[in-house]
C-alpha positions as CSV (number, residue, x, y, z in Angstrom):
1,X,0.0,0.0,0.0
2,X,2.8,2.4,0.9
3,X,4.6,1.7,-2.4
4,X,1.4,2.2,-4.3
5,X,0.8,5.6,-2.5
6,X,4.4,6.7,-3.5
7,X,3.7,5.6,-7.1
8,X,0.5,7.7,-7.2
9,X,2.4,10.7,-5.9
10,X,5.1,10.3,-8.5
11,X,2.5,9.9,-11.3
12,X,0.7,13.0,-10.1
13,X,3.9,15.1,-10.5
14,X,4.9,13.4,-13.8
15,X,1.5,13.9,-15.4
16,X,1.3,17.6,-14.4
17,X,4.9,18.1,-15.7
18,X,4.0,16.4,-19.0
19,X,1.0,18.7,-19.4
20,X,3.1,21.7,-18.7
21,X,5.6,20.7,-21.4
22,X,2.9,20.0,-23.9
23,X,1.1,23.4,-23.2
24,X,4.5,25.1,-23.6
25,X,5.3,23.7,-27.1
26,X,1.9,24.0,-28.7
27,X,2.2,27.8,-29.2
28,X,4.6,30.2,-30.8
29,X,7.5,30.1,-31.3
30,X,7.6,26.2,-31.2
31,X,4.2,25.9,-33.1
32,X,3.7,22.2,-32.3
33,X,0.0,22.9,-32.4
34,X,-1.1,19.3,-32.9
35,X,-0.1,18.6,-29.3
36,X,-2.8,20.9,-28.2
37,X,-5.4,18.2,-28.8
38,X,-3.8,16.0,-26.0
39,X,-2.1,18.7,-23.9
40,X,-4.7,18.4,-21.1
41,X,-4.9,14.6,-21.1
42,X,-2.0,14.2,-18.6
43,X,-3.4,17.2,-16.6
44,X,-6.7,15.3,-16.1
45,X,-4.9,12.1,-15.2
46,X,-2.8,14.0,-12.7
47,X,-6.0,15.5,-11.2
48,X,-7.6,12.1,-10.7
49,X,-4.8,9.6,-10.0
50,X,-4.5,10.4,-6.3
51,X,-7.2,10.4,-3.6
52,X,-5.6,13.2,-1.5
53,X,-6.9,16.6,-2.3
54,X,-4.0,18.5,-0.7
55,X,-1.4,16.6,-2.7
56,X,-3.2,17.5,-6.0
57,X,-3.5,21.1,-4.9
58,X,0.2,21.5,-3.9
59,X,1.7,19.6,-6.8
60,X,-0.5,21.3,-9.4
61,X,0.3,24.8,-8.0
62,X,4.0,24.2,-8.0
63,X,4.0,22.8,-11.6
64,X,1.7,25.6,-12.7
65,X,4.1,28.1,-11.2
66,X,7.0,26.6,-13.0
67,X,5.0,26.6,-16.2
68,X,4.2,30.3,-16.0
69,X,7.7,31.3,-14.8
70,X,9.2,29.6,-17.8
71,X,6.8,30.9,-20.3
72,X,6.8,34.5,-19.1
73,X,10.6,34.7,-18.9
74,X,10.5,37.7,-21.2
75,X,9.2,39.8,-18.3
76,X,12.4,39.3,-16.3
77,X,14.4,42.2,-17.9
78,X,11.5,44.6,-17.0
79,X,10.7,43.6,-13.4
80,X,11.8,40.4,-11.7
81,X,9.5,40.9,-8.7
82,X,6.6,41.7,-11.0
83,X,7.3,38.7,-13.1
84,X,7.2,36.5,-10.0
85,X,4.0,38.0,-8.6
86,X,2.1,37.7,-11.9
87,X,3.2,34.1,-12.1
88,X,2.1,33.4,-8.5
89,X,-1.3,34.6,-9.4
90,X,-1.7,32.8,-12.8
91,X,-0.5,29.5,-11.2
92,X,-3.6,29.5,-9.0
93,X,-5.8,28.4,-11.9
94,X,-4.0,25.0,-12.1
95,X,-5.3,23.7,-8.7
96,X,-8.6,25.4,-9.3
97,X,-9.2,23.4,-12.6
98,X,-7.8,20.2,-11.0
99,X,-10.1,20.4,-8.0
100,X,-13.1,21.3,-10.1
101,X,-12.4,18.3,-12.4
102,X,-12.3,16.0,-9.3
103,X,-15.7,17.4,-8.2
104,X,-17.2,17.0,-11.7
105,X,-16.0,13.4,-12.0
106,X,-17.5,12.6,-8.6
107,X,-20.8,14.0,-9.9
108,X,-20.5,11.9,-13.0
109,X,-20.3,14.9,-15.3
110,X,-18.5,13.7,-18.5
111,X,-15.1,15.1,-19.1
112,X,-15.9,16.1,-22.7
113,X,-18.3,18.6,-21.1
114,X,-16.7,19.6,-17.9
115,X,-13.1,20.1,-19.2
116,X,-13.9,22.6,-21.9
117,X,-16.2,24.6,-19.5
118,X,-13.5,24.7,-16.8
119,X,-10.6,25.5,-19.2
120,X,-12.4,28.3,-21.0
121,X,-13.7,29.6,-17.7
122,X,-10.2,29.7,-16.3
123,X,-8.9,31.5,-19.4
124,X,-11.6,34.1,-19.1
125,X,-10.7,34.6,-15.4
126,X,-6.9,35.0,-15.9
127,X,-7.5,36.9,-19.1
128,X,-9.1,39.6,-17.0
129,X,-5.5,40.5,-16.0
130,X,-3.5,38.9,-18.7
131,X,-4.9,37.4,-21.9
132,X,-2.0,35.2,-22.8
133,X,-1.4,31.5,-23.6
134,X,-5.0,30.4,-24.3
135,X,-5.4,27.0,-25.9
136,X,-6.9,28.8,-28.9
137,X,-3.7,30.8,-29.5
138,X,-1.8,27.6,-30.4
139,X,-4.1,27.2,-33.5
140,X,-3.5,30.7,-35.0
141,X,-2.2,29.0,-38.2
142,X,-5.1,26.5,-38.4
143,X,-7.3,28.8,-40.5
144,X,-10.3,26.6,-41.0
145,X,-10.6,25.8,-37.3
146,X,-10.3,29.4,-36.0
147,X,-13.2,30.7,-38.2
148,X,-15.6,29.8,-35.4
149,X,-14.1,32.8,-33.5
150,X,-16.4,35.1,-35.4
151,X,-19.2,33.5,-33.3
152,X,-17.7,32.7,-29.9
153,X,-14.3,34.5,-30.0
154,X,-11.1,32.8,-29.2
155,X,-13.0,31.0,-26.4
156,X,-14.8,28.9,-29.0
157,X,-11.5,27.5,-30.4
158,X,-10.3,26.7,-26.9
159,X,-13.6,25.0,-26.2
160,X,-13.3,22.7,-29.2
161,X,-9.7,21.7,-28.3
162,X,-10.7,21.0,-24.7
163,X,-13.7,18.9,-25.8
164,X,-11.3,16.6,-27.7
165,X,-9.0,16.4,-24.7
166,X,-11.9,15.6,-22.5
167,X,-13.3,12.9,-24.8
168,X,-9.9,11.2,-25.0
169,X,-9.7,11.3,-21.2
170,X,-13.3,10.0,-20.9
171,X,-12.4,7.1,-23.2
172,X,-9.2,6.2,-21.4
173,X,-10.8,6.2,-18.0
174,X,-14.0,4.5,-19.1
175,X,-12.1,1.7,-20.7
176,X,-10.0,1.3,-17.6
177,X,-13.1,1.2,-15.3
178,X,-15.0,-1.1,-17.7
179,X,-12.4,-3.7,-17.2
180,X,-12.8,-3.3,-13.4
181,X,-16.6,-3.2,-13.7
182,X,-16.7,-0.4,-11.2
183,X,-15.2,2.9,-10.3
184,X,-15.3,6.4,-11.4
185,X,-18.3,6.1,-13.7
186,X,-20.2,3.1,-12.5
187,X,-21.1,-0.2,-14.3
188,X,-19.8,-1.4,-17.6
189,X,-22.9,-0.5,-19.6
190,X,-22.7,3.1,-18.3
191,X,-19.1,3.2,-19.3
192,X,-19.8,2.1,-22.8
193,X,-22.5,4.8,-23.2
194,X,-20.0,7.4,-21.9
195,X,-17.4,6.3,-24.4
196,X,-19.8,6.2,-27.4
197,X,-21.6,9.5,-26.6
198,X,-18.4,11.3,-25.9
199,X,-16.8,10.2,-29.2
200,X,-19.9,10.9,-31.2
201,X,-20.5,14.4,-29.7
202,X,-16.8,15.3,-30.2
203,X,-16.7,14.1,-33.8
204,X,-19.9,16.0,-34.6
205,X,-18.7,19.2,-32.9
206,X,-15.3,19.1,-34.6
207,X,-16.8,18.3,-38.0
208,X,-19.3,21.1,-37.7
209,X,-16.6,23.5,-36.7
210,X,-14.4,22.6,-39.7
211,X,-17.4,22.7,-42.0
212,X,-18.3,26.2,-40.8
213,X,-14.7,27.3,-41.2
214,X,-14.6,26.1,-44.8
215,X,-18.0,27.8,-45.5
216,X,-16.8,31.2,-44.2
217,X,-13.5,30.9,-46.1
218,X,-15.3,30.1,-49.4
219,X,-17.8,32.9,-49.1
220,X,-15.2,35.6,-48.3
221,X,-14.7,36.7,-51.9
222,X,-18.3,37.9,-52.1
223,X,-17.8,40.4,-49.3
224,X,-14.3,41.7,-50.0
225,X,-13.5,45.0,-51.6
226,X,-10.1,46.5,-52.3
227,X,-8.8,49.1,-49.8
228,X,-6.0,51.6,-50.0
229,X,-2.3,50.9,-49.8
230,X,-0.9,51.3,-46.3
231,X,2.7,51.7,-45.3
232,X,4.2,50.4,-42.1
233,X,7.5,51.7,-40.6
234,X,9.2,49.4,-38.1
235,X,11.7,50.8,-35.7
236,X,14.3,48.7,-33.9
237,X,14.9,50.4,-30.6
238,X,15.9,48.1,-27.7
239,X,14.6,49.3,-24.3
240,X,17.0,47.6,-21.9
241,X,15.8,49.5,-18.9
242,X,13.7,52.5,-17.9
243,X,16.7,54.8,-18.3
244,X,18.8,53.1,-21.0
245,X,17.0,54.2,-24.2
246,X,18.1,55.6,-27.5
247,X,17.9,59.5,-27.6
248,X,14.4,60.6,-28.8
249,X,15.9,62.8,-31.5
250,X,17.9,59.8,-33.0
251,X,14.8,57.6,-33.0
252,X,12.7,60.3,-34.6
253,X,15.2,61.0,-37.4
254,X,15.5,57.3,-38.2
255,X,11.8,56.9,-38.3
256,X,11.3,60.0,-40.5
257,X,14.0,58.8,-42.9
258,X,12.4,55.3,-43.2
259,X,8.9,56.9,-43.6
260,X,10.1,59.1,-46.4
261,X,11.6,56.1,-48.2
262,X,8.3,54.3,-47.9
263,X,6.4,57.3,-49.3
264,X,8.8,57.9,-52.2
265,X,9.0,54.2,-53.3
266,X,5.4,53.0,-52.8
267,X,3.1,56.1,-52.5
268,X,0.8,54.7,-49.8
269,X,-2.3,56.6,-48.6
270,X,-1.4,56.0,-44.9
271,X,1.9,55.4,-43.2
272,X,2.0,54.0,-39.6
273,X,4.6,54.4,-36.9
274,X,4.8,52.2,-33.8
275,X,3.6,53.0,-30.3
276,X,5.5,55.9,-28.5
277,X,8.1,56.2,-31.2
278,X,7.5,59.9,-31.1
279,X,8.7,60.6,-27.6
280,X,6.7,63.8,-27.2
281,X,3.4,65.2,-26.0
282,X,1.5,66.1,-29.2
283,X,-1.7,67.3,-27.6
284,X,-2.8,70.7,-28.8
285,X,-3.1,72.2,-25.3
286,X,0.5,71.4,-24.7
287,X,1.9,72.5,-28.1
288,X,0.3,76.0,-27.5
289,X,2.3,76.5,-24.3
290,X,5.8,75.5,-25.5
291,X,8.3,77.6,-27.4
292,X,9.2,77.2,-31.1
293,X,12.7,75.8,-30.3
294,X,11.3,73.0,-28.0
295,X,12.1,69.5,-29.3
296,X,8.4,68.6,-29.1
297,X,7.4,71.5,-31.4
298,X,10.2,70.6,-33.8
299,X,8.9,67.0,-34.0
300,X,5.3,68.3,-34.5
301,X,6.3,70.6,-37.4
302,X,8.4,67.9,-39.0
303,X,5.4,65.5,-38.9
304,X,3.1,68.1,-40.4
305,X,5.6,68.7,-43.3
306,X,5.9,65.0,-43.9
307,X,2.1,64.6,-44.0
308,X,1.9,67.6,-46.4
309,X,4.0,65.6,-48.8
310,X,0.7,63.8,-49.6
311,X,0.1,61.1,-47.0
312,X,-1.9,60.4,-43.9
313,X,0.5,59.7,-41.0
314,X,-0.5,57.7,-37.8
315,X,2.1,58.0,-35.0
316,X,2.4,56.7,-31.5
317,X,3.1,59.5,-29.0
318,X,1.7,61.0,-25.7
319,X,-1.2,63.3,-25.0
320,X,-2.7,65.1,-22.0
321,X,-4.3,68.3,-20.7
322,X,-1.7,70.9,-20.0
323,X,-1.9,74.2,-18.0
324,X,0.4,76.8,-16.7
325,X,1.2,76.4,-13.0
326,X,3.4,79.3,-11.8
327,X,6.3,79.4,-14.2
328,X,6.0,75.7,-15.3
329,X,3.7,73.6,-17.5
330,X,1.8,71.1,-15.5
331,X,0.1,68.0,-17.0
332,X,-3.3,67.4,-15.5
333,X,-3.7,64.1,-17.4
334,X,-1.3,61.9,-19.3
335,X,-2.2,59.4,-22.0
336,X,-0.5,56.9,-24.3
337,X,-1.9,58.0,-27.6
338,X,-2.1,57.7,-31.4
339,X,-2.3,60.8,-33.6
340,X,-3.3,61.1,-37.2
341,X,-1.6,63.8,-39.2
342,X,-3.5,64.7,-42.4
343,X,-2.2,66.1,-45.7
344,X,-2.6,69.8,-46.0
345,X,-4.2,70.1,-42.6
346,X,-2.6,72.4,-40.0
347,X,-5.6,72.2,-37.6
348,X,-6.6,69.8,-34.8
349,X,-5.5,66.2,-35.4
350,X,-7.7,63.1,-34.7
351,X,-6.3,61.1,-31.8
352,X,-7.0,58.1,-29.6
353,X,-6.1,57.7,-26.0
354,X,-5.3,54.2,-24.9
355,X,-8.2,52.8,-22.8
356,X,-6.9,49.5,-21.3
357,X,-3.6,50.2,-19.5
358,X,-1.1,47.5,-18.6
359,X,-0.9,46.9,-14.8
360,X,2.6,47.7,-13.5
361,X,3.7,48.8,-17.0
362,X,1.4,51.8,-17.3
363,X,-0.2,52.2,-13.9
364,X,0.1,51.0,-10.3
365,X,-3.1,49.5,-8.9
366,X,-4.7,50.4,-5.6
367,X,-3.1,53.8,-5.1
368,X,-6.2,55.4,-3.5
369,X,-7.9,52.2,-2.2
370,X,-5.0,50.5,-0.4
371,X,-2.0,52.8,-0.2
372,X,0.2,50.4,1.8
373,X,-0.2,47.7,-0.9
374,X,0.4,50.4,-3.5
375,X,3.7,51.3,-1.9
376,X,4.8,47.7,-2.0
377,X,3.7,47.3,-5.7
378,X,5.8,50.3,-6.6
379,X,8.9,48.1,-5.8
380,X,7.8,45.7,-8.5
381,X,8.0,48.2,-11.4
382,X,10.9,49.1,-13.7
383,X,10.7,52.7,-12.5
384,X,11.7,54.6,-9.3
385,X,8.7,57.0,-9.6
386,X,5.0,56.8,-10.2
387,X,4.7,56.9,-13.9
388,X,0.9,56.2,-13.9
389,X,-0.9,57.1,-17.1
390,X,-4.6,58.0,-17.4
391,X,-7.0,55.7,-19.2
392,X,-8.8,57.0,-22.2
393,X,-12.6,56.7,-22.4
394,X,-13.6,57.1,-26.1
395,X,-13.3,54.3,-28.7
396,X,-12.1,56.6,-31.4
397,X,-12.7,55.8,-35.1
398,X,-10.2,57.7,-37.3
399,X,-11.7,59.1,-40.5
400,X,-9.5,59.2,-43.6
401,X,-11.1,61.0,-46.7
402,X,-9.4,59.7,-49.9
403,X,-10.6,60.8,-53.3
404,X,-14.4,60.2,-53.3
405,X,-14.4,57.8,-50.3
406,X,-14.0,58.1,-46.5
407,X,-12.2,55.2,-44.9
408,X,-12.5,54.5,-41.2
409,X,-10.3,52.6,-38.8
410,X,-9.7,52.0,-35.1
411,X,-6.4,51.7,-33.3
412,X,-5.4,49.2,-30.5
413,X,-2.3,50.3,-28.6
414,X,0.2,47.7,-27.2
415,X,-1.6,44.8,-25.5
416,X,-5.1,46.1,-26.3
417,X,-5.1,43.7,-29.2
418,X,-5.2,40.8,-26.7
419,X,-8.6,42.0,-25.4
420,X,-11.5,40.7,-27.5
421,X,-14.0,43.2,-26.0
422,X,-12.0,46.2,-27.1
423,X,-11.7,45.0,-30.7
424,X,-15.5,44.5,-31.0
425,X,-16.3,47.9,-29.5
426,X,-14.1,49.5,-32.2
427,X,-15.8,47.5,-34.9
428,X,-19.5,48.2,-34.6
429,X,-21.6,51.3,-33.9
430,X,-24.6,51.4,-31.5
431,X,-26.9,50.3,-34.3
432,X,-24.9,47.2,-34.9
433,X,-23.4,48.4,-38.2
434,X,-19.7,48.2,-39.1
435,X,-18.0,51.5,-38.4
436,X,-14.4,50.5,-39.1
437,X,-12.9,49.3,-42.4
438,X,-9.8,47.9,-40.7
439,X,-8.0,47.9,-37.4
440,X,-4.5,49.0,-36.5
441,X,-2.3,47.7,-33.7
442,X,0.7,49.9,-32.8
443,X,3.0,48.4,-30.2
444,X,6.4,48.9,-28.6
445,X,7.8,45.4,-28.0
446,X,11.3,46.7,-27.6
447,X,11.1,45.7,-23.9
448,X,11.0,42.1,-24.9
449,X,14.1,41.7,-27.0
450,X,17.7,41.1,-26.1
451,X,21.0,42.3,-27.5
452,X,23.3,39.5,-28.6
453,X,26.4,41.2,-29.8
454,X,25.5,43.3,-32.8
455,X,22.3,41.4,-33.3
456,X,18.9,41.8,-31.6
457,X,17.4,38.5,-30.4
458,X,13.6,38.2,-30.2
459,X,11.9,36.5,-27.2
460,X,8.8,34.4,-27.5
461,X,6.7,37.5,-26.6
462,X,6.9,38.9,-30.2
463,X,5.6,35.9,-32.0
464,X,3.0,35.1,-29.3
465,X,1.7,38.7,-29.4
466,X,1.3,38.4,-33.2
467,X,-0.5,35.1,-32.8
468,X,-3.1,36.6,-30.4
469,X,-3.8,39.5,-32.7
470,X,-4.9,37.0,-35.4
471,X,-8.1,36.3,-33.3
472,X,-9.2,40.0,-33.3
473,X,-9.1,39.9,-37.1
474,X,-11.3,36.7,-37.3
475,X,-13.7,37.8,-34.5
476,X,-14.6,41.0,-36.3
477,X,-13.9,40.2,-39.9
478,X,-11.5,43.0,-40.2
479,X,-8.0,43.2,-41.6
480,X,-5.4,44.3,-39.0
481,X,-2.2,46.1,-39.7
482,X,0.4,45.6,-37.0
483,X,3.2,48.1,-36.6
484,X,5.7,47.1,-33.9
485,X,8.9,48.4,-32.6
486,X,11.5,45.5,-33.0
487,X,8.7,43.5,-34.7
488,X,6.6,41.8,-35.7
489,X,5.0,44.2,-38.2
490,X,2.6,42.5,-40.6
491,X,-0.7,42.5,-42.3
492,X,-3.4,40.0,-41.1
493,X,-6.5,39.5,-43.3
494,X,-10.0,39.0,-42.1
495,X,-9.6,35.2,-42.2
496,X,-6.6,35.4,-39.9
497,X,-4.0,34.8,-42.5
498,X,-0.7,36.4,-41.6
499,X,0.5,37.8,-45.0
500,X,4.0,37.1,-46.1
501,X,5.5,39.3,-48.8
502,X,4.3,42.8,-49.8
503,X,4.1,45.1,-52.8
504,X,7.2,47.1,-51.7
505,X,9.5,47.2,-48.7
506,X,12.8,46.5,-47.0
507,X,11.7,44.3,-44.1
508,X,11.9,40.5,-44.3
509,X,9.6,38.8,-46.8
510,X,8.4,36.3,-44.2
511,X,6.4,38.0,-41.5
512,X,7.7,35.8,-38.7
513,X,11.3,36.8,-39.5
514,X,10.7,40.5,-39.1
515,X,12.2,40.8,-35.7
516,X,15.2,42.9,-34.7
517,X,15.0,44.8,-38.0
518,X,14.5,48.4,-38.9
519,X,12.7,49.1,-42.2
520,X,9.3,49.4,-43.9
521,X,6.8,47.7,-46.1
522,X,3.7,48.7,-48.0
523,X,0.7,46.7,-49.2
524,X,-2.9,47.0,-50.2
525,X,-5.5,46.1,-47.6
526,X,-8.8,44.3,-48.2
527,X,-12.1,45.4,-46.6
528,X,-14.5,42.7,-45.4
529,X,-18.1,43.8,-45.2
530,X,-19.4,41.0,-43.0
531,X,-20.8,41.7,-39.5
532,X,-20.1,38.9,-37.1
533,X,-22.1,37.4,-34.1
534,X,-19.1,38.0,-31.9
535,X,-19.0,41.7,-32.8
536,X,-22.7,42.0,-32.0
537,X,-22.9,39.9,-28.8
538,X,-19.4,39.6,-27.4
539,X,-17.9,37.1,-25.1
540,X,-21.0,35.1,-24.0
541,X,-19.2,31.8,-24.0
542,X,-16.3,33.1,-21.9
543,X,-18.6,34.7,-19.3
544,X,-20.9,31.6,-19.1
545,X,-17.9,29.3,-18.6
546,X,-16.4,31.6,-16.0
547,X,-19.6,31.6,-14.0
548,X,-19.7,27.8,-14.1
549,X,-16.1,27.6,-13.0
550,X,-16.8,29.9,-10.0
551,X,-19.9,27.9,-9.0
552,X,-18.0,24.6,-9.4
553,X,-15.1,25.8,-7.3
554,X,-17.4,27.0,-4.6
555,X,-19.2,23.6,-4.5
556,X,-15.9,21.8,-4.6
557,X,-14.6,23.8,-1.6
558,X,-17.9,23.2,0.3
559,X,-17.6,19.4,-0.4
560,X,-14.0,19.2,0.9
561,X,-14.8,21.2,4.0
562,X,-17.9,19.0,4.6
563,X,-15.7,15.9,4.6
564,X,-13.6,17.5,7.4
């Protein structure tokens, strides 16, 4: 008996570790996406192999912590304490899923039903803070499969993958218990029914998903119209720390030179620069208060001259409300923003203030609510001062008149493209009609690269960030142009295809290779007229699964306490 108990302990650890490895390699940059269909099988086995709840909780949490620490290694250069605290939080969902699975099995809820609900519910919960490493993200290159995201969002894809994992587990455990004629599911006849029903439902669900995907792909040509040519300028500025950055003037001149090359060689209607690559406050209220020889004013005039060469120019910069306080200029608000400079327009520019700020990266939580915790959290940031930005409130749609047509587009800054809710709010107006022709993601991923001699080495963050963005395109049937400092800049069509090659440019031909490069590319964008269920109704599946997860967790805790 003692030897058997030791074996179960060992199996619990081995199974959880196997699941951690599989969940790691399924996504970018490894892209072994086929393992996603079995990645949770060892997780389920680990959750059920041992009778002791405490052992499962402890082992799953430790392995979950190792999983997140390894996969979010790219946060280390920014903040080691912050990296560790975020991983401590995210690891909590491993024992939550494990204990909920044990409860569902005891209640004879089939795994092909319980596992997808729990996994999607957990993804929705941790996505509230950090929408990263969902099961769905591993399938960003599986174009037929991910089309279901235009109904259920990325959660729909995760759900399908988890159903298959659950059905495999159900089959394994049912066969095992059929031989014993007793156990986790009851008698042999019940076990056979579980196996057959699970397999049939899984096959039908997967087949329907792929059929729907093919249907949406084949009908696309009916709803597509040609859009304008758009240029993207990619900078290559490594941000090694909060203080070690390239001088703003150097960055600006490099960007301007590349932008002019793009304009002269390809004549795009719009040129895009990455997030915060204009290190200046371009808000009108601030510009009015500064002198002509101020660097910010010089940047502003140079951008106006460039736009007056006959191109719309979208740049990442800062904004805020400025006022005179004594003999100094005081900023009442500070925003991370995108500004659109228009040809032959010296007046007010359209701009968007980032709405969803990154915790620790752009604001410190709990400053007013719990000051003592706030003071501790300050030690987890890459800065020695409170750099908190203000959150924008308006989902701005930029208007771009061109010949006899007015094009419209929305902008997602930095990690805003990981948030499904934001993408859909930019897509439709209050009447449920499409108000954007495409979306733009400007981001500064220069925090997440490393210098290796003269070369710049990309971390996994760059390819994973791009993979997540694919789902915003499919969910809303909008092409997305990504413009990223250090990469990966690319064009994603409304089916989720990441487009290699371009009509003109100096960046790498293959999108995935555009890391650690400075350059530009230009290409024509397509406009998809379809309105999706996801754009209209949002994350219904995510929310429903999250509620089920919470209820199951509460009942599981109540049951464990009742045993005591």
